[in-house]
N, C-alpha and C positions, 0 to 999 in steps of 0.2 A: 240267455235265450232271447232272440228277437221276436217281435210280433208285428202283425200287419192288420190293417183294417180292410174289411170287405163290405160290400153293400148287398143287402138281401132283397132289394127291389130293383127292377129294370129301369126305372125312371131316373133321369139325371136332373139336377144334382141330387145326391143321396141325402135323405132326411136324417137328422141325428139319431132318431129312434131306430133306424134300419141299419146303422153301422155296427158291425160286430168285430171285435178284436179276436184274431186267431194267432196261434203260435205256429212254429215250424212243425210241431207234432201234428197239429190239426191239418196243416197243408198236405200231409201225406194221405189224408182221407179225401181222395179226389171227388168222390160222390157228394161230399158236403159242399164242395165248391161248384158243383153243377157239371163236372166232367164225368160223363157216364159213357159206357161202351157205345150206346146209341149216338151220342153227340160226336164221339171220335170217329165212328164209321161214317157218319154224314159228312164230316169235314174232310176225311180222306176221299170219300166218293166224289165230292164236289171238286176237290183238287185234281184227282185223276181225270175226271170228266172235262174240266177246263183245259188241262194240258192236252188231252186227246183231241178236243174240239179245235183248239188252236193249231195243232199239228196237222189235222185234216184240212183246215182252212188254208194253211201254207202249202200243203201238197196240191190241193185243188187249184190254187192260184198259179203254182208252178206248172202244172199241166196245161192250164189255159194259156199262159204266156208262151209255152213251147209250141202250142198249136197255132197261136197267132203269128209267131215268128216264122213258121213254115209256110205260111200263106204268101 
């Protein structure tokens, strides 16, 4: 069974006292890694919002270019 090291503090570089060895069994517990339903929904929301905003920007630029070409 293989293991991984994770850091329990947000600062980089990770101090040796904050490094925790986890196994593959522990990796299945997503909440222990900080992956919660709230963080997943925020990431999905930001992703959809970004894609939608860029699509609307492209649509708006397309409409503006069409209007300019008609003049």
